[in-house]
Residue frames as a rotation matrix with the C-alpha (Angstrom) as fourth column:
MET 1
-0.011 -0.999 -0.035 -2.21
0.887 0.007 -0.462 32.27
0.462 -0.036 0.886 -73.95
ASN 2
0.691 0.198 -0.695 -1.43
0.599 -0.695 0.397 34.96
-0.405 -0.691 -0.599 -71.40
LEU 3
0.558 -0.483 0.675 0.15
0.379 -0.575 -0.725 38.07
0.738 0.660 -0.138 -72.85
PRO 4
-0.409 -0.737 -0.539 3.06
0.878 -0.156 -0.452 39.68
0.249 -0.658 0.711 -70.98
PRO 5
0.243 0.514 -0.822 2.09
0.736 -0.650 -0.188 42.77
-0.631 -0.560 -0.537 -68.97
MET 6
-0.001 -0.158 0.987 1.71
0.820 -0.565 -0.090 45.87
0.572 0.810 0.130 -71.13
PRO 7
-0.344 -0.192 -0.919 2.98
0.854 -0.472 -0.221 48.75
-0.391 -0.861 0.326 -68.96
LEU 8
0.740 0.559 0.374 1.41
0.638 -0.759 -0.127 52.19
0.213 0.333 -0.919 -69.06
LYS 9
-0.033 -0.768 0.640 3.52
0.306 -0.617 -0.725 55.33
0.952 0.172 0.255 -69.05
SER 10
-0.545 -0.058 0.836 2.08
-0.663 -0.581 -0.472 56.30
0.513 -0.812 0.278 -65.65
ALA 11
-0.793 0.346 -0.501 0.46
0.547 0.767 -0.336 54.58
0.268 -0.541 -0.798 -62.69
TRP 12
-0.480 0.744 0.464 -3.15
-0.417 -0.659 0.626 55.44
0.772 0.107 0.627 -61.86
THR 13
-0.967 0.250 -0.059 -5.53
0.163 0.421 -0.892 55.09
-0.198 -0.872 -0.447 -58.92
TRP 14
-0.413 0.907 0.086 -9.27
0.204 0.000 0.979 54.41
0.888 0.422 -0.185 -59.15
HIS 15
-0.992 0.126 0.010 -11.32
-0.052 -0.330 -0.942 56.25
-0.115 -0.935 0.334 -56.51
ALA 16
-0.268 0.963 0.023 -14.98
0.768 0.199 0.608 56.05
0.581 0.181 -0.793 -55.56
HIS 17
-0.835 0.152 0.529 -16.87
-0.357 -0.882 -0.309 59.11
0.419 -0.447 0.790 -54.36
THR 18
-0.543 0.653 -0.527 -19.49
0.746 0.664 0.054 58.28
0.386 -0.364 -0.848 -51.74
ASP 19
0.139 0.704 0.696 -22.37
0.059 -0.708 0.704 60.04
0.989 -0.057 -0.140 -50.05
SER 20
-0.140 -0.291 -0.946 -20.63
0.929 0.291 -0.227 59.85
0.342 -0.911 0.229 -46.68
LYS 21
0.815 0.509 0.278 -21.59
0.360 -0.819 0.446 62.70
0.455 -0.264 -0.851 -44.34
THR 22
0.431 -0.752 -0.500 -18.00
0.651 -0.124 0.748 62.98
-0.625 -0.648 0.436 -43.10
ASP 23
0.213 -0.419 -0.883 -15.44
-0.420 -0.855 0.305 65.36
-0.882 0.306 -0.358 -44.60
TYR 24
0.707 0.141 -0.693 -14.62
-0.704 0.044 -0.709 65.15
-0.069 0.989 0.131 -48.30
GLY 25
-0.270 -0.933 -0.239 -11.33
-0.932 0.316 -0.180 63.30
0.243 0.174 -0.954 -47.78
ASN 26
-0.730 0.032 0.682 -13.01
-0.358 0.833 -0.422 60.43
-0.582 -0.552 -0.597 -45.96
ALA 27
0.354 0.934 0.052 -15.84
-0.351 0.185 -0.918 60.31
-0.867 0.307 0.393 -48.50
VAL 28
0.526 -0.286 -0.801 -13.38
-0.814 0.103 -0.572 59.49
0.246 0.953 -0.179 -51.31
ILE 29
0.588 -0.208 0.782 -12.36
-0.332 0.819 0.468 55.83
-0.738 -0.534 0.412 -51.16
LYS 30
-0.256 -0.749 -0.611 -9.33
-0.953 0.090 0.289 54.38
-0.162 0.656 -0.737 -52.92
MET 31
0.773 0.614 0.159 -10.42
-0.559 0.778 -0.287 51.25
-0.300 0.133 0.945 -54.76
GLY 32
0.518 -0.662 0.543 -7.01
0.501 0.748 0.434 50.29
-0.693 0.047 0.719 -56.15
SER 33
0.268 -0.548 -0.793 -4.14
-0.643 -0.715 0.276 51.22
-0.718 0.435 -0.544 -58.46
PHE 34
0.691 -0.069 0.719 -2.90
0.489 0.777 -0.396 49.96
-0.532 0.626 0.571 -61.80
ASP 35
0.148 -0.686 -0.712 0.03
-0.543 -0.658 0.521 50.54
-0.826 0.310 -0.471 -64.15
THR 36
-0.894 -0.355 0.272 -0.60
0.025 0.566 0.824 48.03
-0.446 0.744 -0.497 -66.94
VAL 37
-0.597 0.693 -0.405 -3.23
-0.718 -0.235 0.655 47.75
0.359 0.682 0.638 -69.66
GLN 38
-0.447 0.414 -0.793 -4.36
0.223 0.910 0.350 44.40
0.867 -0.020 -0.499 -68.31
ASP 39
-0.708 0.160 -0.688 -4.91
0.701 0.037 -0.713 45.71
-0.089 -0.986 -0.138 -64.79
PHE 40
-0.846 0.470 -0.251 -6.89
-0.476 -0.879 -0.044 48.67
-0.241 0.082 0.967 -66.11
TRP 41
-0.385 0.739 -0.553 -9.28
-0.580 0.273 0.768 46.32
0.718 0.616 0.323 -67.85
ARG 42
-0.588 0.171 -0.790 -9.56
0.581 0.769 -0.266 44.17
0.563 -0.616 -0.552 -64.72
TYR 43
-0.819 0.306 -0.486 -10.84
0.238 -0.588 -0.773 47.21
-0.522 -0.748 0.409 -62.85
TYR 44
-0.707 0.550 -0.444 -13.02
-0.702 -0.621 0.349 48.43
-0.084 0.559 0.825 -65.68
ASN 45
-0.439 0.521 -0.732 -14.64
-0.320 0.670 0.670 45.04
0.840 0.528 -0.128 -66.24
ASN 46
-0.442 0.227 -0.868 -15.35
0.712 0.677 -0.186 44.47
0.545 -0.701 -0.461 -62.55
ILE 47
-0.811 0.243 -0.533 -16.63
0.216 -0.721 -0.658 47.90
-0.544 -0.649 0.532 -61.50
PRO 48
0.093 0.932 0.351 -20.26
0.820 0.128 -0.558 48.59
-0.565 0.340 -0.752 -62.48
THR 49
-0.672 -0.307 0.674 -20.52
0.696 -0.571 0.434 50.89
0.251 0.761 0.598 -65.47
PRO 50
-0.960 0.236 -0.149 -22.22
-0.149 -0.885 -0.442 54.31
-0.236 -0.402 0.885 -65.10
ASP 51
-0.484 0.833 -0.268 -25.36
-0.600 -0.094 0.794 53.23
0.637 0.545 0.546 -66.98
ARG 52
-0.193 0.386 -0.902 -26.00
0.427 0.861 0.277 50.64
0.883 -0.332 -0.332 -64.25
ILE 53
-0.145 0.043 -0.989 -25.72
0.987 0.081 -0.141 52.87
0.074 -0.996 -0.054 -61.19
PHE 54
-0.833 -0.294 -0.469 -25.84
0.377 -0.921 -0.092 56.59
-0.405 -0.254 0.878 -62.03
PHE 55
-0.764 0.620 0.178 -29.46
-0.121 -0.410 0.904 56.90
0.633 0.670 0.388 -63.09
GLY 56
-0.520 0.539 0.663 -31.33
-0.852 -0.383 -0.357 56.43
0.061 -0.750 0.658 -59.85
THR 57
0.450 0.737 -0.505 -32.59
-0.689 0.646 0.329 52.91
0.569 0.200 0.798 -60.58
HIS 58
0.677 -0.327 -0.659 -29.84
0.527 0.841 0.125 50.96
0.513 -0.432 0.742 -58.82
VAL 59
0.757 -0.503 0.418 -27.24
-0.643 -0.691 0.332 51.81
0.122 -0.520 -0.846 -56.21
LEU 60
0.338 -0.746 -0.574 -23.73
0.285 0.662 -0.693 50.58
0.897 0.070 0.436 -55.52
SER 61
0.858 -0.115 0.501 -22.66
-0.505 -0.367 0.781 50.37
0.094 -0.923 -0.373 -51.89
LEU 62
-0.050 -0.960 -0.276 -19.05
-0.680 0.235 -0.694 49.61
0.731 0.153 -0.665 -51.09
PRO 63
0.494 0.225 -0.840 -18.48
0.268 0.879 0.394 46.40
0.827 -0.420 0.374 -49.11
ARG 64
0.997 -0.035 -0.064 -17.26
0.055 -0.210 0.976 46.30
-0.048 -0.977 -0.207 -45.55
ALA 65
0.331 -0.939 0.092 -13.69
0.939 0.337 0.062 45.80
-0.089 0.066 0.994 -46.75
PHE 66
-0.257 -0.383 0.887 -13.66
0.547 -0.814 -0.193 49.52
0.797 0.436 0.419 -47.54
GLU 67
-0.668 -0.002 -0.744 -14.94
0.730 -0.193 -0.656 50.36
-0.142 -0.981 0.130 -44.03
THR 68
-0.809 0.487 -0.330 -17.96
-0.470 -0.872 -0.135 52.21
-0.353 0.046 0.934 -45.38
GLY 69
-0.444 0.739 0.507 -21.57
0.678 0.647 -0.349 51.43
-0.586 0.189 -0.788 -46.09
CYS 70
-0.147 0.353 -0.924 -22.02
-0.237 -0.919 -0.314 54.53
-0.960 0.173 0.219 -48.18
THR 71
0.636 0.470 0.612 -23.50
0.510 0.338 -0.791 54.67
-0.578 0.815 -0.025 -51.64
VAL 72
-0.511 -0.847 0.149 -21.19
0.621 -0.243 0.745 55.46
-0.595 0.473 0.650 -54.55
ASN 73
0.655 0.735 -0.178 -22.15
0.402 -0.538 -0.741 58.60
-0.640 0.413 -0.647 -56.46
GLY 74
0.834 -0.381 -0.399 -19.03
-0.552 -0.579 -0.600 59.04
-0.002 0.721 -0.693 -58.56
PHE 75
0.668 -0.715 0.207 -15.71
0.677 0.699 0.230 57.67
-0.309 -0.014 0.951 -59.77
ALA 76
0.790 -0.532 -0.303 -12.35
-0.591 -0.792 -0.151 59.31
-0.159 0.299 -0.941 -60.36
VAL 77
0.696 -0.693 0.187 -9.19
0.711 0.701 -0.050 57.96
-0.097 0.168 0.981 -61.98
PHE 78
0.911 -0.410 0.046 -6.14
-0.411 -0.911 0.019 60.08
0.034 -0.036 -0.999 -61.13
ARG 79
0.159 -0.946 -0.283 -2.39
-0.275 0.233 -0.933 59.80
0.948 0.226 -0.223 -61.29
ASN 80
0.220 -0.056 -0.974 -1.07
0.663 0.741 0.108 57.81
0.715 -0.670 0.200 -58.34
ASP 81
-0.591 -0.599 -0.541 0.48
0.802 -0.364 -0.473 60.80
0.087 -0.714 0.695 -56.59
VAL 82
-0.883 0.355 0.307 -2.55
-0.299 -0.930 0.215 63.12
0.361 0.098 0.927 -56.99
GLN 83
-0.695 0.713 -0.088 -5.73
0.487 0.378 -0.787 63.13
-0.528 -0.590 -0.610 -54.92
PRO 84
-0.440 0.605 0.663 -9.03
0.705 -0.225 0.673 64.00
0.556 0.764 -0.327 -56.64
ALA 85
0.497 0.516 -0.698 -9.40
0.828 -0.522 0.204 67.17
-0.259 -0.679 -0.687 -54.60
TRP 86
0.702 -0.202 0.683 -8.68
0.296 -0.789 -0.538 70.80
0.648 0.580 -0.494 -55.45
GLU 87
0.890 -0.372 0.263 -6.66
-0.425 -0.473 0.772 71.14
-0.162 -0.799 -0.579 -52.22
ASP 88
0.617 -0.707 0.346 -3.98
0.654 0.705 0.275 68.75
-0.438 0.056 0.897 -53.51
GLU 89
0.092 -0.658 -0.748 -0.82
-0.036 -0.753 0.657 70.70
-0.995 -0.033 -0.093 -54.33
ARG 90
-0.814 -0.364 0.452 -0.88
0.397 0.219 0.891 69.41
-0.424 0.905 -0.033 -57.91
ASN 91
-0.184 0.856 0.483 -4.42
0.951 0.032 0.306 70.75
0.247 0.516 -0.821 -58.34
ALA 92
0.029 0.286 -0.958 -4.42
0.755 -0.634 -0.167 73.97
-0.655 -0.718 -0.234 -56.32
ASN 93
-0.311 -0.231 -0.922 -3.26
-0.265 -0.910 0.318 76.20
-0.913 0.343 0.222 -59.20
GLY 94
-0.965 -0.061 0.254 -4.94
0.200 0.457 0.867 74.20
-0.169 0.888 -0.429 -61.93
CYS 95
-0.388 0.877 -0.282 -8.41
-0.882 -0.442 -0.162 73.86
-0.267 0.186 0.946 -63.37
ASP 96
-0.638 0.204 0.743 -10.87
0.295 0.955 -0.009 71.36
-0.712 0.213 -0.670 -64.68
LEU 97
-0.802 0.475 -0.364 -12.92
-0.532 -0.290 0.795 71.16
0.272 0.831 0.485 -67.82
CYS 98
-0.787 0.561 0.257 -16.44
0.044 0.467 -0.883 70.42
-0.616 -0.683 -0.392 -66.63
ALA 99
-0.710 0.678 -0.191 -19.53
-0.290 -0.035 0.956 69.27
0.641 0.735 0.221 -68.49
ARG 100
-0.857 0.494 0.145 -22.71
-0.058 0.187 -0.981 69.37
-0.512 -0.849 -0.131 -66.41
GLN 101
-0.368 0.770 -0.521 -25.78
-0.907 -0.173 0.385 67.86
0.206 0.614 0.762 -68.07
VAL 102
0.220 0.493 0.842 -28.05
-0.524 0.788 -0.324 64.83
-0.823 -0.370 0.432 -68.22
PHE 103
-0.614 -0.492 -0.618 -26.70
-0.789 0.349 0.506 62.03
-0.034 0.798 -0.602 -70.38
ALA 104
0.600 0.687 -0.410 -28.47
-0.706 0.696 0.131 58.97
0.375 0.211 0.903 -71.75
PRO 105
0.777 -0.265 0.571 -27.28
-0.329 0.603 0.727 55.79
-0.537 -0.753 0.381 -69.97
GLN 106
0.631 -0.565 0.531 -25.24
0.716 0.688 -0.119 54.24
-0.298 0.455 0.839 -72.77
GLN 107
0.648 -0.379 0.661 -23.94
0.215 -0.742 -0.635 57.64
0.731 0.554 -0.399 -73.86
LEU 108
0.712 -0.369 0.598 -22.56
-0.695 -0.495 0.522 58.30
0.103 -0.786 -0.609 -70.38
THR 109
0.685 -0.453 0.570 -20.87
0.043 0.807 0.589 54.90
-0.727 -0.379 0.573 -70.19
THR 110
0.629 -0.447 0.636 -19.32
0.767 0.226 -0.600 55.33
0.125 0.865 0.485 -73.63
HIS 111
0.663 -0.378 0.646 -18.01
-0.190 -0.920 -0.342 58.81
0.724 0.104 -0.682 -72.81
TRP 112
0.726 -0.374 0.577 -16.55
-0.623 -0.005 0.782 57.58
-0.289 -0.927 -0.237 -69.52
ARG 113
0.654 -0.480 0.585 -14.79
0.446 0.869 0.214 54.63
-0.611 0.121 0.782 -71.18
ASP 114
0.614 -0.413 0.673 -13.40
0.656 -0.208 -0.726 56.75
0.439 0.887 0.143 -74.01
LEU 115
0.692 -0.352 0.630 -12.12
-0.471 -0.882 0.024 59.44
0.547 -0.313 -0.776 -71.64
LEU 116
0.731 -0.436 0.525 -10.46
-0.344 0.429 0.835 56.83
-0.590 -0.791 0.164 -69.42
LEU 117
0.601 -0.513 0.612 -8.68
0.731 0.662 -0.163 55.28
-0.322 0.546 0.774 -72.39
ALA 118
0.596 -0.379 0.708 -7.52
0.292 -0.719 -0.630 58.70
0.749 0.582 -0.318 -73.60
LEU 119
0.792 -0.269 0.548 -6.32
-0.597 -0.532 0.601 59.47
0.130 -0.803 -0.582 -70.07
ILE 120
0.637 -0.555 0.535 -4.24
-0.103 0.627 0.772 56.36
-0.764 -0.547 0.342 -69.44
ASN 121
0.472 -0.468 0.747 -2.83
0.874 0.360 -0.327 56.51
-0.116 0.807 0.579 -72.99
GLU 122
-0.247 -0.586 -0.772 -1.67
0.559 -0.737 0.380 60.08
-0.791 -0.338 0.510 -72.21
GLU 123
-0.329 0.185 0.926 -3.64
0.912 -0.192 0.363 61.47
0.245 0.964 -0.105 -75.16
LEU 124
0.706 0.708 0.004 -5.10
0.671 -0.672 0.314 64.32
0.225 -0.219 -0.949 -73.11
GLY 125
0.427 -0.636 0.643 -1.68
-0.231 -0.764 -0.603 65.81
0.874 0.109 -0.473 -72.27
ASP 126
-0.317 -0.688 -0.653 1.00
0.513 0.454 -0.728 65.46
0.797 -0.566 0.209 -69.61
ASN 127
-0.904 -0.044 0.426 -0.59
-0.270 -0.714 -0.646 68.19
0.333 -0.699 0.633 -67.49
VAL 128
0.178 0.983 -0.039 -3.87
-0.676 0.151 0.721 66.26
0.715 -0.102 0.692 -67.13
VAL 129
-0.723 -0.515 0.461 -3.93
-0.672 0.367 -0.644 64.56
0.162 -0.775 -0.611 -63.74
GLY 130
-0.877 0.411 0.248 -7.24
0.268 0.848 -0.458 62.73
-0.398 -0.335 -0.854 -63.87
VAL 131
-0.623 0.781 0.046 -10.88
-0.305 -0.297 0.905 62.49
0.720 0.550 0.424 -64.88
ARG 132
-0.927 0.368 0.074 -13.93
0.016 0.233 -0.972 62.38
-0.375 -0.900 -0.222 -62.67
LEU 133
-0.553 0.831 -0.060 -17.58
-0.064 0.029 0.998 61.44
0.830 0.556 0.038 -63.13
THR 134
-0.945 0.317 -0.081 -20.29
0.113 0.081 -0.990 62.17
-0.307 -0.945 -0.113 -60.58
TYR 135
-0.470 0.854 0.224 -24.06
0.297 -0.086 0.951 62.19
0.831 0.514 -0.213 -60.49
LYS 136
-0.965 0.248 0.081 -26.63
-0.185 -0.432 -0.882 63.88
-0.184 -0.867 0.463 -58.33
ARG 137
-0.532 0.844 -0.070 -30.17
0.617 0.443 0.650 62.71
0.580 0.302 -0.757 -57.76
GLY 138
-0.692 0.366 0.623 -32.85
-0.501 -0.864 -0.050 65.16
0.520 -0.347 0.781 -56.73
ARG 139
-0.584 0.532 0.613 -35.87
-0.605 0.218 -0.766 64.49
-0.541 -0.818 0.195 -54.58
ARG 140
0.633 0.773 0.051 -37.69
-0.497 0.456 -0.738 63.05
-0.594 0.441 0.673 -57.56
MET 141
0.267 -0.547 0.793 -36.20
0.441 0.801 0.405 60.23
-0.857 0.242 0.455 -59.63
SER 142
0.685 0.058 0.727 -36.36
0.724 -0.167 -0.669 62.39
0.082 0.984 -0.156 -62.77
GLN 143
0.928 -0.345 0.141 -34.09
-0.356 -0.933 0.059 65.03
0.111 -0.105 -0.988 -61.22
ILE 144
0.578 -0.778 0.247 -30.74
0.539 0.591 0.601 63.48
-0.613 -0.214 0.760 -62.13
SER 145
0.895 -0.390 -0.216 -27.72
-0.435 -0.661 -0.611 65.36
0.096 0.641 -0.762 -63.44
HIS 146
0.691 -0.721 0.060 -24.23
0.713 0.692 0.113 64.20
-0.123 -0.035 0.992 -64.35
LYS 147
0.820 -0.521 -0.239 -20.90
-0.507 -0.854 0.121 65.94
-0.267 0.022 -0.963 -64.20
VAL 148
0.720 -0.653 0.235 -17.86
0.693 0.657 -0.297 64.93
0.039 0.377 0.925 -66.25
GLU 149
0.879 -0.453 -0.148 -14.54
-0.381 -0.855 0.352 66.61
-0.286 -0.253 -0.924 -65.40
ILE 150
0.568 -0.822 0.028 -11.02
0.642 0.422 -0.640 66.56
0.515 0.382 0.768 -66.80
TRP 151
0.930 -0.209 -0.303 -8.55
0.138 -0.564 0.814 67.87
-0.341 -0.799 -0.496 -64.20
LEU 152
0.492 -0.801 0.341 -5.33
0.437 -0.112 -0.892 69.71
0.753 0.589 0.295 -65.09
GLU 153
0.223 -0.498 -0.838 -2.45
0.958 -0.047 0.283 70.80
-0.180 -0.866 0.467 -62.85
ASP 154
-0.788 -0.416 -0.455 -2.21
0.326 -0.907 0.265 74.15
-0.523 0.060 0.850 -64.65
LEU 155
0.066 0.863 -0.500 -4.39
-0.108 -0.492 -0.864 76.40
-0.992 0.111 0.061 -66.81
ASN 156
-0.575 -0.359 -0.736 -3.15
-0.751 -0.126 0.648 75.22
-0.325 0.925 -0.197 -70.20
THR 157
0.071 0.738 0.671 -6.08
-0.184 0.671 -0.718 73.40
-0.980 -0.073 0.184 -71.81
GLU 158
0.050 -0.041 -0.998 -4.87
-0.944 -0.330 -0.034 73.60
-0.328 0.943 -0.055 -75.42
SER 159
-0.827 -0.465 -0.316 -3.90
-0.548 0.790 0.275 69.92
0.121 0.401 -0.908 -75.68
VAL 160
-0.740 0.571 0.355 -7.22
0.142 0.649 -0.747 68.73
-0.657 -0.503 -0.561 -74.28
HIS 161
-0.061 0.839 -0.541 -9.70
-0.536 -0.484 -0.691 70.50
-0.842 0.248 0.480 -76.56
PRO 162
-0.279 -0.018 -0.960 -8.83
-0.941 0.204 0.270 68.66
0.191 0.979 -0.074 -79.83
VAL 163
-0.970 -0.084 -0.229 -9.16
-0.042 0.983 -0.181 65.30
0.240 -0.166 -0.956 -78.09
LEU 164
-0.585 0.810 -0.055 -12.51
0.141 0.035 -0.989 66.23
-0.799 -0.586 -0.135 -76.56
ALA 165
-0.100 0.532 -0.841 -13.72
-0.833 -0.507 -0.222 67.54
-0.545 0.678 0.494 -79.91
SER 166
-0.530 -0.175 -0.830 -12.94
-0.695 0.650 0.307 64.12
0.486 0.740 -0.466 -81.39
LEU 167
-0.955 0.075 -0.288 -14.19
0.205 0.868 -0.453 61.92
0.215 -0.491 -0.844 -78.54
VAL 168
-0.265 0.872 -0.412 -17.24
0.872 0.034 -0.489 63.85
-0.412 -0.489 -0.769 -77.31
PRO 169
-0.843 -0.195 0.501 -18.06
0.461 -0.742 0.486 66.49
0.277 0.641 0.716 -79.94
SER 170
-0.025 0.940 0.341 -21.60
0.334 -0.314 0.889 67.08
0.942 0.136 -0.306 -78.66
VAL 171
0.480 0.157 -0.863 -20.53
0.871 0.030 0.490 67.80
0.103 -0.987 -0.122 -75.06
HIS 172
0.433 -0.272 0.859 -19.84
0.036 -0.947 -0.318 71.37
0.901 0.169 -0.400 -73.98
PHE 173
0.178 -0.494 -0.851 -17.13
0.954 0.298 0.027 71.86
0.240 -0.817 0.525 -71.35
GLU 174
0.840 0.025 0.542 -16.62
-0.097 -0.976 0.195 74.92
0.534 -0.217 -0.817 -69.16
ILE 175
-0.210 -0.959 -0.189 -13.34
0.312 0.118 -0.943 75.85
0.927 -0.257 0.274 -67.46
VAL 176
0.910 0.413 0.012 -13.45
0.090 -0.227 0.970 75.89
0.404 -0.882 -0.244 -63.65
LEU 177
-0.021 -0.953 0.301 -10.45
-0.297 -0.282 -0.912 77.46
0.955 -0.108 -0.278 -61.92
HIS 178
0.136 0.058 -0.989 -9.51
0.711 0.690 0.138 75.67
0.690 -0.722 0.053 -58.72
ARG 179
-0.877 -0.441 -0.190 -8.43
0.451 -0.618 -0.644 78.90
0.166 -0.650 0.741 -57.04
ASP 180
-0.557 0.765 0.324 -11.99
-0.601 -0.640 0.478 80.16
0.573 0.071 0.816 -57.59
VAL 181
0.280 0.619 -0.733 -13.35
0.135 0.731 0.669 76.99
0.951 -0.286 0.121 -56.01
ALA 182
-0.393 -0.514 -0.763 -11.11
0.840 0.137 -0.525 77.62
0.374 -0.847 0.378 -53.00
HIS 183
-0.961 0.065 0.270 -12.38
-0.122 -0.972 -0.202 81.21
0.249 -0.227 0.941 -52.81
THR 184
-0.116 0.991 -0.067 -15.97
-0.463 0.005 0.886 79.99
0.878 0.134 0.459 -52.95
GLU 185
0.213 0.149 -0.966 -15.39
0.591 0.768 0.248 77.55
0.778 -0.623 0.075 -50.11
GLN 186
-0.752 -0.544 -0.372 -13.72
0.631 -0.431 -0.645 80.23
0.190 -0.720 0.668 -47.99
CYS 187
-0.762 0.542 0.355 -16.66
-0.470 -0.840 0.272 82.60
0.445 0.040 0.894 -48.56
ARG 188
0.148 0.867 -0.476 -19.16
-0.138 0.495 0.858 79.89
0.979 -0.061 0.192 -47.69
HIS 189
-0.037 -0.231 -0.972 -17.42
0.857 0.493 -0.149 79.11
0.514 -0.839 0.180 -44.41
ALA 190
-0.912 -0.354 -0.206 -17.21
0.410 -0.789 -0.458 82.84
0.000 -0.502 0.865 -43.63
GLY 191
-0.149 0.957 -0.250 -20.92
0.705 -0.074 -0.706 83.31
-0.694 -0.281 -0.663 -44.33
ARG 192
-0.342 0.011 -0.940 -20.39
-0.460 -0.874 0.157 85.49
-0.819 0.486 0.304 -47.41
HIS 193
0.731 0.622 0.281 -22.06
0.010 0.402 -0.916 85.00
-0.682 0.672 0.288 -50.77
PRO 194
-0.267 -0.942 0.206 -19.38
0.260 0.135 0.956 83.81
-0.928 0.308 0.208 -53.24
ARG 195
-0.037 0.150 -0.988 -19.02
-0.875 -0.482 -0.041 84.83
-0.482 0.863 0.149 -56.81
SER 196
0.922 0.385 -0.039 -19.65
-0.341 0.760 -0.553 82.30
-0.183 0.523 0.832 -59.56
THR 197
0.104 -0.915 0.389 -16.81
-0.178 0.368 0.913 79.86
-0.978 -0.165 -0.125 -60.18
TRP 198
0.461 0.093 0.882 -17.58
0.755 0.482 -0.445 79.61
-0.467 0.871 0.152 -63.90
THR 199
-0.397 -0.632 -0.666 -15.42
0.013 -0.729 0.684 81.44
-0.918 0.263 0.298 -66.42
C-alpha cells in the first residue's frame, strides 16, 4: 500500500561537489530537489553512500545528463533557495560548524545520514541552511581526510550544539566565519598571506 506523501516543513536541494577545474559555481551540480519524506529516501537510497566513494577505493562520476564527467568529491543538502557557497546572500554573514578529520567508512555514512535526518526534520534550528560533506585524497591512498559542515545563515550556533552532542558526541566542530573565508579569498587573489579562518 502506498502511503500519501509526507510533506517536510521546507524544500531541499541535493548537490554534488565535483573535481571540475572550472570555477566553484560550475563545479557544484544540482542533482535534484525534494519536499517530502518519501522523496528524500528516494534520493538517499539511490545515491552512493559515503563509505562507498569517499575513501579512495571507488569513484563516482556523474553521467552525461549532468553535462560533466567529473568525479564527485562531496555532497551538500541545502534549503532550496540557498546555494552551498559562502557568497550566497543567506550565507555571507553566517558561519559553519566544521569537523575536519578521518572517519571510518561506516562511521562517516552513519554521521551523514543522521545529520541529514536532523536537518530535514528542522532539529538543527531554523537558521541552519544546509549540511555538507567533502573528502580530499592526497597523493598516496592513505592520505584521505573528510570534512563535515553544518551551515548557518547567522552566528547563533546555540540550537545546533545540543543536537550535535547527541548525534555525534565524539566529533569536534570548529566555528568558521564566512566573512573570514571571504577575507582569505581576497588576500589570496591579492597575493597576500591571509590570517587563519579558524576561531
